N, CA, C and O of each residue as an XYZ file, in Angstrom:
756
protein
N       0.844     -1.168      0.000
C       0.000      0.000      0.000
C       0.893      1.235      0.000
O       1.913      1.288      0.687
N       0.506      2.175     -0.747
C       1.294      3.403     -0.841
C       0.465      4.554     -0.311
O      -0.762      4.547     -0.417
N       1.105      5.499      0.234
C       0.394      6.667      0.713
C       0.260      7.667     -0.399
O       1.163      7.830     -1.220
N      -0.860      8.331     -0.425
C      -1.124      9.301     -1.469
C      -0.135     10.451     -1.432
O       0.046     11.141     -2.436
N       0.505     10.670     -0.300
C       1.463     11.756     -0.216
C       2.601     11.574     -1.214
O       3.299     12.541     -1.518
N       2.813     10.357     -1.735
C       3.834     10.137     -2.759
C       3.431     10.786     -4.070
O       4.246     10.918     -4.983
N       2.151     11.197     -4.163
C       1.650     11.774     -5.394
C       1.987     13.245     -5.537
O       1.705     13.848     -6.572
N       2.582     13.823     -4.520
C       2.883     15.242     -4.593
C       3.921     15.469     -5.682
O       5.003     14.883     -5.658
N       3.587     16.305     -6.611
C       4.461     16.571     -7.752
C       4.933     18.009     -7.713
O       4.329     18.862     -7.062
N       5.993     18.258     -8.401
C       6.492     19.621     -8.521
C       5.677     20.312     -9.600
O       5.577     19.836    -10.730
N       5.112     21.415     -9.237
C       4.284     22.155    -10.177
C       4.904     23.520    -10.395
O       5.437     24.134     -9.470
N       4.829     23.976    -11.602
C       5.304     25.314    -11.895
C       4.181     26.075    -12.556
O       3.602     25.615    -13.540
N       3.877     27.217    -12.027
C       2.854     28.069    -12.614
C       3.548     29.342    -13.028
O       4.018     30.110    -12.189
N       3.609     29.561    -14.323
C       4.292     30.724    -14.850
C       3.253     31.588    -15.529
O       2.543     31.130    -16.424
N       3.165     32.804    -15.119
C       2.179     33.707    -15.692
C       2.879     34.813    -16.456
O       3.876     35.370    -15.995
N       2.362     35.119    -17.601
C       2.878     36.255    -18.365
C       2.098     37.484    -17.929
O       1.414     38.110    -18.738
N       2.197     37.820    -16.687
C       1.451     38.907    -16.076
C       2.467     39.831    -15.431
O       3.335     39.347    -14.706
N       2.405     41.132    -15.657
C       3.431     42.016    -15.094
C       3.342     42.089    -13.581
O       2.278     42.371    -13.030
N       4.454     41.837    -12.909
C       4.499     41.930    -11.467
C       5.382     43.097    -11.022
O       5.557     43.303     -9.821
N       5.930     43.846    -11.940
C       6.759     44.983    -11.591
C       6.461     46.116    -12.555
O       6.082     45.876    -13.701
N       6.628     47.321    -12.109
C       6.412     48.485    -12.962
C       7.776     49.047    -13.315
O       8.590     49.300    -12.427
N       8.038     49.248    -14.607
C       9.295     49.810    -15.058
C       9.088     51.284    -15.361
O       8.061     51.662    -15.925
N      10.035     52.108    -15.003
C       9.909     53.549    -15.204
C      10.081     53.913    -16.673
O      10.883     53.304    -17.381
N       9.328     54.906    -17.125
C       9.449     55.423    -18.483
C      10.130     56.779    -18.418
O      10.052     57.461    -17.396
N      10.799     57.181    -19.497
C      11.524     58.449    -19.503
C      10.762     59.563    -20.196
O      11.267     60.682    -20.291
N       9.556     59.285    -20.684
C       8.749     60.275    -21.381
C       9.455     60.832    -22.610
O       9.339     62.022    -22.903
N      10.172     60.002    -23.320
C      10.807     60.385    -24.566
C      10.549     59.307    -25.597
O      10.360     58.139    -25.257
N      10.545     59.701    -26.847
C      10.339     58.752    -27.935
C      11.195     59.164    -29.109
O      11.639     60.309    -29.199
N      11.423     58.227    -30.005
C      12.170     58.525    -31.223
C      11.226     58.452    -32.400
O      10.515     57.463    -32.576
N      11.219     59.489    -33.199
C      10.396     59.538    -34.389
C      11.049     58.683    -35.468
O      12.246     58.838    -35.713
N      10.296     57.767    -36.138
C      10.903     56.878    -37.132
C      11.632     57.612    -38.253
O      12.553     57.054    -38.850
N      11.245     58.842    -38.548
C      11.897     59.599    -39.605
C      13.197     60.234    -39.151
O      13.871     60.894    -39.941
N      13.558     60.045    -37.889
C      14.780     60.621    -37.337
C      14.453     61.741    -36.379
O      13.411     62.385    -36.501
N      15.323     61.975    -35.441
C      15.116     63.040    -34.463
C      14.336     62.550    -33.265
O      13.854     61.417    -33.252
N      14.212     63.388    -32.268
C      13.514     63.028    -31.035
C      12.256     63.844    -30.866
O      12.119     64.925    -31.440
N      11.353     63.329    -30.087
C      10.104     64.016    -29.766
C       9.959     63.989    -28.254
O      10.056     62.925    -27.642
N       9.727     65.152    -27.639
C       9.511     65.201    -26.194
C       8.041     64.945    -25.912
O       7.173     65.502    -26.585
N       7.756     64.122    -24.938
C       6.389     63.807    -24.548
C       6.082     64.465    -23.218
O       6.963     64.652    -22.379
N       4.835     64.808    -23.044
C       4.432     65.379    -21.757
C       4.067     64.233    -20.827
O       3.597     63.191    -21.284
N       4.274     64.411    -19.543
C       3.929     63.347    -18.603
C       2.440     62.990    -18.707
O       1.584     63.865    -18.834
N       2.162     61.718    -18.653
C       0.780     61.266    -18.766
C       0.152     60.983    -17.413
O      -1.017     60.603    -17.343
N       0.892     61.158    -16.359
C       0.377     60.871    -15.031
C       0.777     59.475    -14.597
O       1.352     58.714    -15.376
N       0.477     59.146    -13.371
C       0.887     57.832    -12.854
C       0.129     56.688    -13.530
O      -1.033     56.825    -13.912
N       0.815     55.574    -13.661
C       0.212     54.365    -14.196
C       0.160     53.353    -13.059
O       1.167     53.103    -12.397
N      -0.998     52.783    -12.839
C      -1.161     51.799    -11.772
C      -1.331     50.426    -12.393
O      -2.171     50.231    -13.271
N      -0.531     49.479    -11.935
C      -0.634     48.102    -12.399
C      -1.073     47.255    -11.208
O      -0.383     47.191    -10.191
N      -2.223     46.608    -11.346
C      -2.718     45.730    -10.295
C      -2.511     44.293    -10.730
O      -2.730     43.963    -11.896
N      -2.099     43.443     -9.826
C      -1.947     42.032    -10.152
C      -2.377     41.196     -8.952
O      -2.354     41.654     -7.810
N      -2.759     39.990     -9.237
C      -3.103     39.046     -8.178
C      -2.355     37.754     -8.450
O      -2.049     37.428     -9.597
N      -2.070     37.037     -7.407
C      -1.464     35.730     -7.582
C      -2.580     34.709     -7.761
O      -3.553     34.697     -7.008
N      -2.428     33.859     -8.759
C      -3.406     32.814     -9.010
C      -2.948     31.545     -8.310
O      -1.784     31.157     -8.411
N      -3.851     30.910     -7.612
C      -3.512     29.663     -6.933
C      -3.642     28.503     -7.903
O      -4.601     28.424     -8.671
N      -2.676     27.609     -7.861
C      -2.746     26.353     -8.604
C      -3.001     25.261     -7.583
O      -2.235     25.099     -6.634
N      -4.076     24.513     -7.776
C      -4.460     23.458     -6.839
C      -4.346     22.123     -7.551
O      -4.754     21.989     -8.705
N      -3.782     21.119     -6.848
C      -3.752     19.759     -7.374
C      -4.414     18.854     -6.344
O      -4.056     18.857     -5.166
N      -5.377     18.088     -6.810
C      -6.100     17.171     -5.937
C      -6.010     15.761     -6.496
O      -5.921     15.563     -7.707
N      -6.035     14.782     -5.596
C      -6.210     13.383     -5.988
C      -7.633     13.024     -5.591
O      -8.086     13.356     -4.495
N      -8.340     12.336     -6.501
C      -9.739     11.987     -6.247
C      -9.963     10.522     -6.607
O      -9.249      9.947     -7.428
N     -10.972      9.939     -5.969
C     -11.353      8.596     -6.389
C     -12.179      8.719     -7.664
O     -12.463      9.832     -8.107
N     -12.567      7.604     -8.257
C     -13.269      7.666     -9.542
C     -14.676      8.244     -9.442
O     -15.271      8.601    -10.458
N     -15.212      8.338     -8.228
C     -16.519      8.980     -8.039
C     -16.370     10.494     -7.877
O     -17.364     11.220     -7.846
N     -15.128     10.965     -7.774
C     -14.882     12.399     -7.673
C     -14.616     12.896     -6.268
O     -14.380     14.090     -6.084
N     -14.644     12.028     -5.267
C     -14.368     12.451     -3.895
C     -12.880     12.760     -3.739
O     -12.030     11.974     -4.156
N     -12.572     13.912     -3.135
C     -11.187     14.308     -2.912
C     -10.584     13.402     -1.846
O     -11.164     13.213     -0.777
N      -9.410     12.844     -2.149
C      -8.696     11.995     -1.196
C      -7.890     12.883     -0.256
O      -7.208     13.807     -0.698
N      -7.970     12.605      1.018
C      -7.247     13.391      2.011
C      -5.751     13.171      1.878
O      -5.317     12.119      1.409
N      -4.956     14.157      2.287
C      -3.506     14.007      2.309
C      -3.159     12.812      3.184
O      -3.645     12.703      4.310
N      -2.335     11.929      2.680
C      -1.943     10.744      3.413
C      -2.923      9.587      3.302
O      -2.744      8.556      3.950
N      -3.972      9.755      2.472
C      -4.938      8.668      2.293
C      -4.240      7.433      1.742
O      -3.281      7.546      0.979
N      -4.710      6.274      2.122
C      -4.137      5.022      1.660
C      -4.781      4.620      0.341
O      -6.004      4.626      0.203
N      -3.952      4.275     -0.609
C      -4.423      3.759     -1.895
C      -3.752      2.401     -2.106
O      -2.711      2.118     -1.513
N      -4.348      1.572     -2.944
C      -3.827      0.219     -3.140
C      -3.297      0.032     -4.551
O      -3.778      0.680     -5.481
N      -2.310     -0.845     -4.726
C      -1.802     -1.123     -6.073
C      -2.940     -1.563     -6.997
O      -3.792     -2.368     -6.620
N      -2.933     -1.022     -8.204
C      -3.967     -1.330     -9.186
C      -5.160     -0.396     -9.136
O      -5.961     -0.371    -10.070
N      -5.295      0.376     -8.062
C      -6.404      1.318     -7.934
C      -6.214      2.464     -8.922
O      -5.102      2.963     -9.096
N      -7.305      2.881     -9.569
C      -7.263      4.025    -10.470
C      -7.760      5.251     -9.730
O      -8.809      5.222     -9.085
N      -6.992      6.330     -9.830
C      -7.395      7.593     -9.226
C      -7.315      8.689    -10.278
O      -6.656      8.533    -11.306
N      -7.985      9.785    -10.015
C      -7.928     10.956    -10.892
C      -7.129     12.040    -10.198
O      -7.238     12.231     -8.986
N      -6.329     12.746    -10.974
C      -5.663     13.951    -10.495
C      -6.343     15.128    -11.178
O      -6.570     15.107    -12.388
N      -6.668     16.155    -10.395
C      -7.306     17.366    -10.921
C      -6.400     18.537    -10.577
O      -6.055     18.747     -9.414
N      -6.013     19.304    -11.603
C      -5.256     20.539    -11.407
C      -6.161     21.676    -11.848
O      -6.806     21.588    -12.893
N      -6.215     22.753    -11.054
C      -7.032     23.872    -11.513
C      -6.465     25.217    -11.084
O      -5.762     25.344    -10.081
N      -6.807     26.217    -11.897
C      -6.454     27.603    -11.650
C      -7.758     28.367    -11.526
O      -8.604     28.307    -12.419
N      -7.925     29.083    -10.430
C      -9.140     29.861    -10.178
C      -8.804     31.337    -10.286
O      -8.079     31.876     -9.450
N      -9.329     31.993    -11.315
C      -9.106     33.423    -11.517
C     -10.268     34.181    -10.882
O     -11.335     34.309    -11.482
N     -10.056     34.680     -9.675
C     -11.108     35.354     -8.919
C     -11.266     36.820     -9.285
O     -12.103     37.512     -8.707
N     -10.476     37.303    -10.234
C     -10.563     38.699    -10.645
C     -11.524     38.844    -11.827
O     -11.973     37.853    -12.402
N     -11.824     40.072    -12.171
C     -12.679     40.342    -13.328
C     -11.872     40.400    -14.628
O     -12.440     40.613    -15.699
N     -10.558     40.213    -14.539
C      -9.672     40.376    -15.688
C      -9.097     39.035    -16.131
O      -8.885     38.152    -15.300
N      -8.842     38.871    -17.425
C      -8.270     37.605    -17.903
C      -6.823     37.435    -17.440
O      -6.078     38.408    -17.322
N      -6.446     36.203    -17.185
C      -5.050     35.835    -16.908
C      -4.580     35.080    -18.150
O      -5.096     34.005    -18.459
N      -3.612     35.637    -18.853
C      -3.194     35.098    -20.144
C      -1.848     34.390    -20.075
O      -0.998     34.705    -19.243
N      -1.680     33.428    -20.969
C      -0.442     32.687    -21.149
C       0.016     31.981    -19.865
O       1.163     32.122    -19.443
N      -0.886     31.233    -19.265
C      -0.567     30.443    -18.079
C       0.139     29.169    -18.541
O      -0.262     28.553    -19.528
N       1.187     28.781    -17.825
C       1.953     27.580    -18.163
C       2.109     26.722    -16.912
O       2.540     27.213    -15.868
N       1.762     25.451    -17.015
C       1.834     24.514    -15.891
C       2.637     23.296    -16.324
O       2.446     22.779    -17.425
N       3.533     22.840    -15.459
C       4.258     21.596    -15.679
C       4.038     20.719    -14.458
O       4.210     21.172    -13.326
N       3.657     19.464    -14.682
C       3.403     18.526    -13.586
C       4.114     17.218    -13.901
O       3.819     16.573    -14.907
N       5.044     16.831    -13.050
C       5.805     15.595    -13.232
C       5.145     14.488    -12.419
O       5.083     14.578    -11.193
N       4.654     13.450    -13.081
C       4.018     12.312    -12.428
C       5.107     11.360    -11.919
O       6.011     11.002    -12.675
N       5.033     10.952    -10.667
C       6.006     10.032    -10.073
C       5.750      8.629    -10.618
O       4.837      7.937    -10.167
N       6.562      8.215    -11.592
C       6.370      6.915    -12.253
C       6.645      5.726    -11.347
O       6.211      4.615    -11.652
N       7.344      5.924    -10.256
C       7.552      4.814     -9.336
C       6.275      4.511     -8.547
O       6.121      3.418     -8.002
N       5.371      5.476     -8.489
C       4.138      5.306     -7.729
C       2.893      5.197     -8.607
O       1.913      4.567     -8.208
N       2.916      5.806     -9.804
C       1.715      5.880    -10.640
C       2.035      5.621    -12.109
O       3.137      5.910    -12.575
N       1.069      5.077    -12.826
C       1.160      4.903    -14.273
C       0.017      5.681    -14.918
O      -1.154      5.435    -14.628
N       0.366      6.619    -15.791
C      -0.627      7.437    -16.485
C      -1.490      6.562    -17.389
O      -0.977      5.671    -18.066
N      -2.788      6.810    -17.401
C      -3.705      6.092    -18.287
C      -3.876      6.894    -19.575
O      -4.403      8.006    -19.567
N      -3.425      6.315    -20.669
C      -3.433      6.969    -21.976
C      -4.817      7.521    -22.320
O      -5.843      6.897    -22.049
N      -4.812      8.702    -22.920
C      -6.024      9.389    -23.396
C      -7.035      9.665    -22.287
O      -8.242      9.606    -22.524
N      -6.561      9.965    -21.089
C      -7.480     10.250    -19.986
C      -7.559     11.734    -19.625
O      -8.270     12.100    -18.689
N      -6.836     12.599    -20.358
C      -6.858     14.032    -20.046
C      -8.152     14.684    -20.502
O      -8.660     14.415    -21.591
N      -8.679     15.562    -19.627
C      -9.892     16.315    -19.929
C      -9.770     17.707    -19.318
O      -8.936     17.941    -18.444
N     -10.608     18.625    -19.785
C     -10.636     19.976    -19.234
C     -12.069     20.429    -19.039
O     -12.980     19.994    -19.743
N     -12.249     21.315    -18.067
C     -13.564     21.900    -17.803
C     -13.382     23.349    -17.379
O     -12.352     23.719    -16.816
N     -14.390     24.160    -17.654
C     -14.417     25.555    -17.226
C     -15.692     25.739    -16.419
O     -16.790     25.439    -16.887
N     -15.527     26.242    -15.189
C     -16.660     26.490    -14.304
C     -16.492     27.887    -13.703
O     -15.418     28.478    -13.818
N     -17.530     28.420    -13.067
C     -17.401     29.744    -12.445
C     -16.364     29.753    -11.322
O     -16.178     28.757    -10.624
N     -15.701     30.880    -11.163
C     -14.734     31.067    -10.093
C     -15.390     30.766     -8.746
O     -16.559     31.087     -8.530
N     -14.638     30.155     -7.856
C     -15.147     29.857     -6.531
C     -15.970     28.582     -6.451
O     -16.510     28.267     -5.391
N     -16.077     27.842     -7.550
C     -16.851     26.595     -7.529
C     -16.250     25.628     -6.517
O     -15.030     25.557     -6.366
N     -17.112     24.882     -5.822
C     -16.621     23.913     -4.841
C     -16.191     22.634     -5.558
O     -16.358     22.509     -6.771
N     -15.640     21.694     -4.804
C     -15.109     20.459     -5.380
C     -16.167     19.692     -6.172
O     -15.880     19.171     -7.250
N     -17.390     19.620     -5.640
C     -18.465     18.886     -6.323
C     -18.837     19.567     -7.638
O     -19.073     18.891     -8.640
N     -18.890     20.894     -7.641
C     -19.239     21.627     -8.864
C     -18.152     21.493     -9.925
O     -18.453     21.407    -11.116
N     -16.901     21.474     -9.503
C     -15.803     21.284    -10.465
C     -15.936     19.901    -11.097
O     -15.855     19.766    -12.318
N     -16.140     18.878    -10.275
C     -16.251     17.507    -10.790
C     -17.455     17.361    -11.716
O     -17.395     16.620    -12.697
N     -18.549     18.064    -11.412
C     -19.776     17.966    -12.207
C     -19.745     18.848    -13.455
O     -20.700     18.840    -14.233
N     -18.659     19.613    -13.663
C     -18.548     20.486    -14.829
C     -18.605     19.709    -16.137
O     -18.499     18.483    -16.150
N     -18.770     20.429    -17.224
C     -18.789     19.816    -18.562
C     -17.343     19.589    -19.002
O     -16.655     20.534    -19.389
N     -16.883     18.342    -18.945
C     -15.500     17.990    -19.265
C     -15.366     17.653    -20.745
O     -16.199     16.942    -21.307
N     -14.315     18.166    -21.367
C     -14.012     17.898    -22.778
C     -12.686     17.150    -22.860
O     -11.752     17.448    -22.115
N     -12.607     16.188    -23.758
C     -11.388     15.399    -23.924
C     -10.251     16.244    -24.480
O     -10.467     17.146    -25.290
N      -9.037     15.937    -24.033
C      -7.815     16.534    -24.556
C      -6.943     15.411    -25.101
O      -6.970     14.290    -24.592
N      -6.185     15.712    -26.119
C      -5.255     14.739    -26.702
C      -4.002     14.646    -25.842
O      -3.588     15.629    -25.228
N      -3.403     13.466    -25.800
C      -2.114     13.301    -25.131
C      -0.981     13.918    -25.946
O       0.077     14.234    -25.401
N      -1.198     14.089    -27.236
C      -0.139     14.519    -28.141
C       0.265     15.953    -27.899
O      -0.546     16.783    -27.490
N       1.534     16.237    -28.157
C       2.012     17.604    -27.987
C       1.955     18.360    -29.303
O       1.908     17.779    -30.387
N       1.960     19.658    -29.165
C       2.045     20.537    -30.330
C       0.738     21.187    -30.695
O      -0.273     20.517    -30.909
N       0.769     22.517    -30.765
C      -0.382     23.281    -31.233
C      -0.531     23.000    -32.721
O       0.487     22.732    -33.358
N      -1.675     23.039    -33.307
C      -2.920     23.532    -32.716
C      -3.756     22.439    -32.078
O      -4.971     22.601    -31.966
N      -3.165     21.346    -31.661
C      -3.892     20.212    -31.097
C      -4.847     20.643    -29.990
O      -6.058     20.679    -30.207
N      -4.337     20.964    -28.831
C      -5.135     21.514    -27.748
C      -4.200     22.097    -26.703
O      -3.011     22.259    -26.976
N      -4.694     22.415    -25.525
C      -3.892     23.178    -24.571
C      -3.036     22.348    -23.626
O      -2.314     22.922    -22.810
N      -3.086     21.005    -23.703
C      -2.271     20.191    -22.801
C      -1.709     18.978    -23.536
O      -2.245     18.553    -24.559
N      -0.629     18.434    -23.001
C      -0.051     17.211    -23.561
C       0.775     16.520    -22.491
O       1.096     17.098    -21.453
N       1.112     15.265    -22.772
C       1.928     14.500    -21.827
C       2.962     13.708    -22.625
O       2.647     13.126    -23.664
N       4.203     13.694    -22.126
C       5.290     12.983    -22.807
C       6.104     12.198    -21.782
O       5.853     12.262    -20.579
N       7.071     11.468    -22.283
C       8.016     10.747    -21.438
C       9.192     11.684    -21.169
O       9.809     12.189    -22.107
N       9.501     11.917    -19.908
C      10.584     12.840    -19.561
C      11.965     12.223    -19.729
O      12.970     12.915    -19.568
N      12.032     10.926    -20.050
C      13.324     10.300    -20.275
C      13.782      9.396    -19.151
O      14.826      8.756    -19.273
N      13.040      9.323    -18.064
C      13.398      8.402    -16.975
C      12.887      7.011    -17.320
O      13.238      6.445    -18.355
N      12.063      6.476    -16.450
C      11.433      5.191    -16.729
C      10.564      5.318    -17.969
O      10.085      6.409    -18.278
N      10.353      4.218    -18.685
C       9.504      4.260    -19.875
C       8.079      4.579    -19.461
O       7.564      4.002    -18.503
N       7.442      5.489    -20.174
C       6.053      5.836    -19.889
C       5.834      7.332    -19.873
O       6.768      8.114    -19.693
N       4.576      7.721    -20.065
C       4.210      9.132    -20.093
C       4.174      9.668    -18.667
O       3.481      9.121    -17.809
N       4.931     10.749    -18.413
C       5.015     11.246    -17.042
C       5.169     12.753    -16.911
O       5.186     13.261    -15.790
N       5.280     13.483    -18.004
C       5.471     14.940    -17.924
C       4.286     15.636    -18.574
O       4.193     15.714    -19.799
N       3.378     16.145    -17.736
C       2.196     16.859    -18.212
C       2.512     18.341    -18.315
O       3.053     18.930    -17.379
N       2.180     18.942    -19.443
C       2.298     20.391    -19.574
C       0.973     20.949    -20.046
O       0.242     20.323    -20.814
N       0.685     22.147    -19.562
C      -0.521     22.867    -19.945
C      -0.084     24.259    -20.359
O       0.670     24.911    -19.638
N      -0.547     24.721    -21.513
C      -0.163     26.033    -22.009
C       1.009     25.943    -22.964
O       1.532     24.862    -23.234
N       1.411     27.098    -23.471
C       2.425     27.183    -24.522
C       3.838     27.120    -23.948
O       4.556     28.120    -23.951
N       4.232     25.959    -23.459
C       5.573     25.739    -22.922
C       6.492     25.383    -24.082
O       6.138     24.554    -24.921
N       7.654     25.994    -24.138
C       8.534     25.910    -25.308
C       8.838     24.485    -25.753
O       8.742     24.197    -26.946
N       9.199     23.584    -24.848
C       9.604     22.234    -25.252
C       8.426     21.320    -25.520
O       8.614     20.203    -26.001
N       7.221     21.765    -25.221
C       6.041     20.932    -25.397
C       4.889     21.839    -25.823
O       3.869     21.935    -25.141
N       5.071     22.492    -26.949
C       4.172     23.566    -27.371
C       2.725     23.107    -27.506
O       2.392     22.298    -28.372
N       1.892     23.629    -26.652
C       0.449     23.437    -26.712
C      -0.162     24.781    -27.073
O       0.552     25.763    -27.274
N      -1.472     24.819    -27.154
C      -2.130     26.101    -27.323
C      -1.935     26.916    -26.045
O      -1.687     26.363    -24.973
N      -2.048     28.212    -26.175
C      -1.921     29.102    -25.029
C      -3.112     28.908    -24.096
O      -4.253     28.809    -24.549
N      -2.846     28.856    -22.801
C      -3.910     28.750    -21.813
C      -4.220     30.132    -21.266
O      -3.368     30.764    -20.640
N      -5.429     30.598    -21.498
C      -5.922     31.846    -20.949
C      -7.121     31.513    -20.063
O      -7.960     30.694    -20.436
N      -7.203     32.139    -18.905
C      -8.329     31.922    -18.011
C      -9.062     33.249    -17.864
O      -8.523     34.211    -17.317
N     -10.283     33.289    -18.352
C     -11.095     34.506    -18.293
C     -11.335     34.916    -16.846
O     -11.184     34.117    -15.922
N     -11.714     36.180    -16.672
C     -12.043     36.671    -15.347
C     -13.208     35.901    -14.750
O     -14.110     35.464    -15.466
N     -13.182     35.738    -13.432
C     -14.236     35.044    -12.690
C     -14.484     33.634    -13.208
O     -15.622     33.167    -13.258
N     -13.396     32.960    -13.593
C     -13.480     31.622    -14.183
C     -12.460     30.693    -13.536
O     -11.370     31.122    -13.158
N     -12.818     29.435    -13.414
C     -11.918     28.399    -12.932
C     -11.712     27.414    -14.078
O     -12.682     26.911    -14.645
N     -10.455     27.136    -14.422
C     -10.125     26.178    -15.490
C      -9.472     24.969    -14.838
O      -8.499     25.104    -14.095
N     -10.010     23.787    -15.119
C      -9.494     22.548    -14.529
C      -9.020     21.587    -15.614
O      -9.580     21.540    -16.710
N      -7.982     20.824    -15.290
C      -7.474     19.743    -16.132
C      -7.479     18.501    -15.242
O      -7.052     18.569    -14.089
N      -7.953     17.374    -15.756
C      -7.875     16.144    -14.975
C      -7.343     15.016    -15.846
O      -7.482     15.029    -17.069
N      -6.726     14.033    -15.177
C      -6.258     12.821    -15.848
C      -6.285     11.690    -14.839
O      -6.350     11.915    -13.631
N      -6.234     10.464    -15.355
C      -6.277      9.284    -14.492
C      -4.928      8.566    -14.494
O      -4.167      8.627    -15.460
N      -4.664      7.894    -13.395
C      -3.457      7.088    -13.257
C      -3.772      5.900    -12.362
O      -4.651      5.971    -11.504
N      -3.049      4.811    -12.569
C      -3.199      3.656    -11.680
C      -2.044      3.664    -10.686
O      -0.938      4.106    -10.998
N      -2.324      3.169     -9.488
C      -1.319      3.082     -8.445
C      -0.467      1.841     -8.728
O      -1.004      0.757     -8.957
N       0.848      2.000     -8.713
C       1.757      0.872     -8.977
C       1.890     -0.020     -7.740
O       2.612     -1.016     -7.772
C-alpha cells in the first residue's frame, strides 16, 4: 500500500502577467529621425493578483482523497489541477508543468480532460462540470495540454498545460471570474 502523499508533484505556474512596474523616460524617437519630447501622462497603476494552482487526488466517483490517504496497487485515481481566476480580468499565457512520479503511478493513456466552471466553484461543482477530452499529443494547434516521457522510466510522465517551449500546446488563458481545470487518471503501482 502506498500513501497518497507520494503523489505530490512539482508544479510550476508561470504567468505572463506584469508583477513589476518599469519607469518610463517620457521620450520617444520619431521613425523619420530626431527626437520628440512627450508630456507626462500621469501615474500608471498596475494591479496584479497571484493565481492559486491546486492539485487534488480523487477517487473515480470524484471524492477528494485526504492528504496521506491510503491507496492500493492497481487502484485508479484521478488527479485534478485547476487555476481559479477570482478577478474580473483575464489571466493570459498560463503555463503549468506537472511531473508524475512513475515509481508510484502509471498514467492512463487518453485520460486528459478539461472543464471551465465559475470562479469559486466547490469540489463537487468542479467535478460535475462539462468535461471535454484533450489529446495526449504535444504541439499546437492540437489543444492546450499534452503529456510525454521525460526520459526516466519508460512511460508518459510529464504533463504540460499552455504554450511551454519544449512541449508547445495552445496558449492557456483563463477569463475573469473563471476556474479552469485539467484532470487525468493514473493507476497506483
